C-alpha positions as CSV (number, residue, x, y, z in Angstrom):
1,M,40.9,145.5,208.4
2,T,37.7,146.2,206.6
3,H,37.6,149.5,204.7
4,Y,34.2,151.2,205.0
5,L,32.9,153.8,202.5
6,D,31.2,157.0,203.7
7,F,27.7,155.7,203.3
8,E,28.6,152.5,205.2
9,K,29.3,154.3,208.6
10,S,26.3,152.9,210.3
11,L,27.3,149.4,209.1
12,A,30.8,149.9,210.4
13,E,29.4,150.7,213.9
14,I,27.2,147.6,214.0
15,E,29.9,145.2,212.7
16,G,32.5,146.8,214.9
17,K,30.3,146.3,218.0
18,A,29.7,142.6,217.0
19,E,33.4,142.0,216.7
20,E,34.0,143.7,220.0
21,L,31.5,141.4,221.7
22,R,33.0,138.3,220.1
23,T,36.5,139.3,221.4
24,M,35.1,139.8,224.9
25,S,33.2,136.5,224.7
26,R,36.4,134.6,223.8
27,R,38.2,136.2,226.8
28,E,35.4,135.7,229.3
29,D,33.6,132.7,227.9
30,G,30.4,134.6,227.7
31,A,27.5,132.9,225.9
32,D,25.3,136.0,226.3
33,M,27.8,138.2,224.4
34,E,28.0,135.6,221.6
35,D,24.2,135.7,221.3
36,Q,24.3,139.5,221.2
37,A,27.0,139.4,218.5
38,R,24.8,137.0,216.3
39,A,21.9,139.4,216.7
40,L,24.1,142.3,215.5
41,D,25.2,140.2,212.6
42,Q,21.6,139.7,211.5
43,K,21.0,143.5,211.8
44,A,24.2,144.2,209.8
45,A,23.2,141.8,207.0
46,A,19.8,143.5,206.7
47,L,21.4,146.9,206.7
48,L,23.9,145.8,204.0
49,D,21.1,144.5,201.8
50,D,19.3,147.9,202.3
51,L,22.3,150.0,201.5
52,Y,23.2,148.1,198.3
53,K,19.7,147.5,197.0
54,N,19.4,150.9,195.3
55,L,22.8,152.5,195.1
56,T,23.0,155.9,193.6
57,P,25.4,156.4,190.6
58,W,27.8,158.3,192.9
59,R,27.8,155.5,195.4
60,K,28.4,153.0,192.7
61,C,31.5,155.1,191.7
62,Q,32.7,154.8,195.3
63,V,32.1,151.0,195.3
64,A,33.9,150.6,191.9
65,R,37.0,152.3,193.4
66,H,36.9,150.4,196.7
67,P,40.5,149.6,197.7
68,D,39.6,146.0,198.7
69,R,37.9,145.3,195.3
70,P,39.8,142.5,193.4
71,H,42.1,143.9,190.8
72,C,43.4,142.5,187.5
73,V,46.3,140.7,189.1
74,D,43.9,138.9,191.5
75,Y,41.8,137.8,188.5
76,V,44.8,136.5,186.7
77,R,46.0,134.5,189.7
78,T,42.5,133.1,190.4
79,L,41.0,132.4,187.0
80,F,43.9,131.7,184.7
81,T,46.5,129.0,184.7
82,E,49.9,128.8,183.0
83,Y,50.0,132.6,182.9
84,T,53.2,133.8,181.1
85,P,53.6,137.6,181.4
86,L,54.8,139.5,178.3
87,A,56.4,142.9,178.8
88,G,57.3,145.9,176.8
89,D,56.1,147.7,173.6
90,R,59.4,147.0,171.7
91,N,59.7,150.8,171.3
92,F,60.1,152.7,174.5
93,A,59.4,150.9,177.8
94,D,57.3,148.5,179.7
95,D,54.2,150.2,181.3
96,H,53.3,148.5,184.6
97,A,49.8,150.0,184.5
98,V,49.0,147.4,181.8
99,M,49.7,143.7,182.4
100,G,49.1,140.9,179.9
101,G,50.3,137.6,178.7
102,L,49.5,134.1,177.5
103,A,47.3,131.9,179.8
104,R,44.6,129.3,180.0
105,L,41.1,129.8,181.1
106,D,39.4,126.5,182.0
107,G,42.1,124.8,179.9
108,R,41.5,127.1,176.8
109,P,44.5,129.1,175.6
110,V,43.9,132.8,175.6
111,M,45.7,136.2,175.6
112,V,44.7,138.2,178.7
113,I,45.3,141.9,179.0
114,G,44.2,144.3,181.7
115,H,44.7,147.5,183.7
116,E,46.3,147.0,187.1
117,K,46.0,149.8,189.8
118,G,48.0,148.2,192.6
119,N,46.9,147.5,196.1
120,D,49.3,149.4,198.4
121,T,51.3,152.7,198.2
122,K,54.3,151.1,196.5
123,S,52.4,149.1,193.9
124,R,50.0,151.9,193.2
125,L,53.0,154.2,192.4
126,E,54.6,151.5,190.3
127,R,51.3,150.8,188.4
128,N,50.6,154.6,188.1
129,F,47.1,153.9,189.7
130,G,46.1,152.0,186.6
131,M,46.6,155.0,184.2
132,A,48.4,153.7,181.2
133,R,50.9,155.7,179.1
134,P,51.3,155.3,175.4
135,E,53.7,152.4,175.8
136,G,51.0,150.5,177.7
137,Y,48.6,150.7,174.8
138,R,51.4,149.8,172.4
139,K,52.1,146.8,174.5
140,A,48.5,145.8,174.3
141,I,48.5,146.2,170.5
142,R,51.6,143.9,170.4
143,L,49.9,141.3,172.4
144,M,46.7,141.5,170.4
145,D,48.7,141.1,167.2
146,M,50.3,138.0,168.7
147,A,46.9,136.5,169.7
148,D,45.6,137.2,166.2
149,R,48.6,135.5,164.6
150,F,48.1,132.3,166.7
151,G,44.3,132.3,166.7
152,L,43.9,132.9,170.5
153,P,40.8,134.6,172.0
154,V,41.6,137.9,173.7
155,V,40.3,138.7,177.2
156,T,40.6,142.2,178.5
157,L,39.9,143.3,182.1
158,I,39.0,147.0,182.4
159,D,39.9,148.9,185.6
160,T,41.3,152.4,185.0
161,P,40.4,156.0,185.8
162,G,41.6,156.9,182.3
163,A,44.8,157.2,180.3
164,F,47.6,159.1,182.0
165,P,47.4,162.8,181.1
166,G,51.0,163.7,181.9
167,K,53.4,165.8,179.7
168,G,55.6,162.8,178.8
169,A,52.7,160.7,177.7
170,E,51.4,163.5,175.5
171,E,54.9,163.9,174.0
172,R,55.0,160.2,173.2
173,G,51.6,160.2,171.4
174,Q,49.0,159.3,173.9
175,S,46.0,159.9,171.8
176,E,47.5,158.2,168.8
177,A,48.3,155.1,170.9
178,I,44.8,155.0,172.2
179,A,43.3,155.3,168.7
180,R,45.5,152.6,167.3
181,S,44.7,150.3,170.2
182,T,41.0,150.9,169.5
183,Q,41.6,150.3,165.8
184,K,43.4,147.0,166.5
185,C,40.5,145.8,168.6
186,L,38.2,146.3,165.6
187,E,40.6,144.6,163.2
188,L,41.1,141.4,165.2
189,G,40.0,138.1,163.5
190,V,39.7,136.3,166.9
191,P,37.1,136.6,169.6
192,L,37.6,139.7,171.9
193,V,35.7,139.8,175.1
194,S,35.9,142.5,177.9
195,A,34.8,142.7,181.5
196,V,34.7,146.0,183.4
197,I,35.7,145.0,186.9
198,G,36.0,148.4,188.5
199,E,36.3,151.7,186.7
200,G,36.0,152.1,183.0
201,G,37.3,155.6,182.4
202,S,37.4,157.4,179.0
203,G,39.4,156.4,176.0
204,G,41.8,154.5,178.3
205,A,39.0,151.9,178.8
206,V,37.6,152.0,175.3
207,A,41.1,151.2,173.9
208,F,40.7,147.7,175.5
209,A,36.9,147.3,175.4
210,T,36.1,147.7,171.7
211,A,35.1,144.1,171.9
212,N,32.6,141.6,170.5
213,R,31.1,141.3,174.0
214,V,31.4,143.6,176.9
215,A,30.2,142.7,180.5
216,M,30.2,144.8,183.6
217,L,30.2,143.8,187.3
218,E,27.0,145.0,188.9
219,H,28.6,147.9,190.8
220,S,31.3,148.9,188.3
221,V,31.1,152.1,186.2
222,Y,32.0,152.9,182.6
223,S,32.0,156.5,181.3
224,V,33.6,159.0,178.9
225,I,34.9,160.9,181.9
226,S,35.0,160.7,185.7
227,P,32.2,162.5,187.6
228,E,34.8,164.8,189.2
229,G,36.2,165.7,185.8
230,C,32.8,166.2,184.3
231,A,31.7,168.5,187.2
232,S,34.9,170.5,186.9
233,I,34.3,171.1,183.2
234,L,30.5,171.8,183.3
235,W,30.1,173.6,186.6
236,K,33.7,174.6,187.4
237,D,33.1,172.8,190.7
238,S,34.3,169.2,191.3
239,D,32.1,169.0,194.4
240,K,29.1,168.6,192.0
241,M,30.4,165.1,191.2
242,R,27.1,163.5,192.5
243,E,25.1,165.5,189.9
244,A,27.6,164.6,187.2
245,A,27.4,160.9,188.1
246,E,23.6,161.0,187.6
247,A,23.9,162.8,184.3
248,L,26.6,160.5,182.8
249,R,24.6,157.3,183.0
250,L,27.7,155.4,184.0
251,T,26.1,152.5,185.8
252,A,26.0,149.0,184.4
253,Q,22.2,149.2,184.5
254,D,22.0,152.4,182.5
255,L,24.6,151.1,180.0
256,K,22.8,147.8,179.5
257,R,19.6,149.7,178.8
258,L,21.4,151.9,176.2
259,G,23.0,148.9,174.5
260,I,26.6,150.0,175.4
261,I,27.3,146.7,177.2
262,D,25.9,143.2,176.7
263,R,25.5,141.8,180.2
264,I,25.7,142.6,183.9
265,I,27.5,140.2,186.2
266,P,25.9,140.0,189.7
267,E,28.2,140.8,192.6
268,P,28.1,139.3,196.1
269,R,26.0,141.0,198.7
270,G,27.8,144.2,199.6
271,G,30.0,144.3,196.5
272,A,32.9,142.4,195.1
273,Q,35.1,143.6,198.0
274,R,33.0,141.5,200.5
275,D,33.6,138.2,198.7
276,P,36.4,138.6,196.1
277,R,36.6,134.9,195.1
278,Q,32.9,134.7,194.4
279,A,33.0,137.8,192.3
280,M,36.0,136.6,190.3
281,E,34.5,133.2,189.7
282,S,31.3,134.9,188.4
283,V,33.4,137.0,186.0
284,G,35.4,133.9,184.8
285,T,32.1,132.0,184.1
286,E,30.7,134.9,182.1
287,I,34.0,135.3,180.1
288,G,33.8,131.7,179.2
289,R,30.2,132.0,178.1
290,M,31.0,135.0,175.9
291,I,33.9,133.2,174.2
292,D,31.6,130.2,173.6
293,E,29.0,132.4,171.9
294,L,31.6,133.6,169.4
295,S,33.2,130.2,168.7
296,G,31.1,129.6,165.6
297,L,32.1,132.8,163.8
298,D,35.0,132.9,161.3
299,R,37.5,135.8,161.1
300,E,35.4,138.0,159.0
301,G,32.3,137.2,160.9
302,L,33.9,138.3,164.1
303,R,35.0,141.6,162.6
304,R,31.5,142.2,161.2
305,D,29.9,141.3,164.6
306,R,32.2,143.8,166.4
307,R,31.7,146.6,163.9
308,A,28.0,146.2,163.8
309,K,27.9,146.4,167.6
310,F,29.6,149.8,167.7
311,I,27.7,151.2,164.7
312,E,24.4,150.5,166.5
313,M,25.6,151.6,169.9
314,G,23.2,153.8,171.9
315,S,20.2,153.3,169.6
316,K,18.4,151.0,172.0
317,G,17.8,153.6,174.7
318,L,17.4,156.8,172.8
319,A,13.7,156.9,173.3
320,A,14.0,156.6,177.1
């Protein structure tokens, strides 16, 4: 069943009516009803284009969190072959909010690491809604170390509301784990490319996305804090999340203009949730291109490229 967002209610009505007419047509063999359904399809397509043509930052947040949007596990199944999952941080536990392992992308061996939110109640609880604990970041560090040792490009897929803020996570050194993961990203002597496929929230995202190249899906978001969290801090009112989303400049378009990310990956009409395979294939193509761009750099060149990117970050759009 299609899940519709708040601003898609009118679209839901039209598509629902078209489906109802089709069902009646199959039962009664009514050509007229099929014609009416096709007319409604055209109306729905036009409305979908109109709705997604100029999404507000808050609506982009809603799209980025859409439950039908493809998640990391879907990308791994679709884009990568010979995937061999690697588990545990060799210190405390295996964090299921972070998945990763050895794989091939178009025949090229890589290390893939990403946040996984889960897609139903059971898996969301198991994956902690994509909010990693310290052992998740330490697992990522271990996998990045392995990739560096064997000369494998690292691909990270970002989709998290942020690091888990629970008591246990803080007791086990959450901020230190995030800092060390970010540091490891900067130290790698192999290509590191990242794609924000949904939400990129706070240090939990930066710990995986301190990369040579960062791409974002067209309707994904990437920010230092969620709009709700920002509104709660600034205005003591989480209902002001729309104003916060505007102020945070969290859209792919804003971040490209500011030089925070390198490229925007177009999504299918109506968002990645409308055609997951097309969206995933677009991401896979862009990841391959980003790795190819870095293939001529040696280990020190890759480190210099990465550090220069972050030292210069934000300077492109300061005058705007």
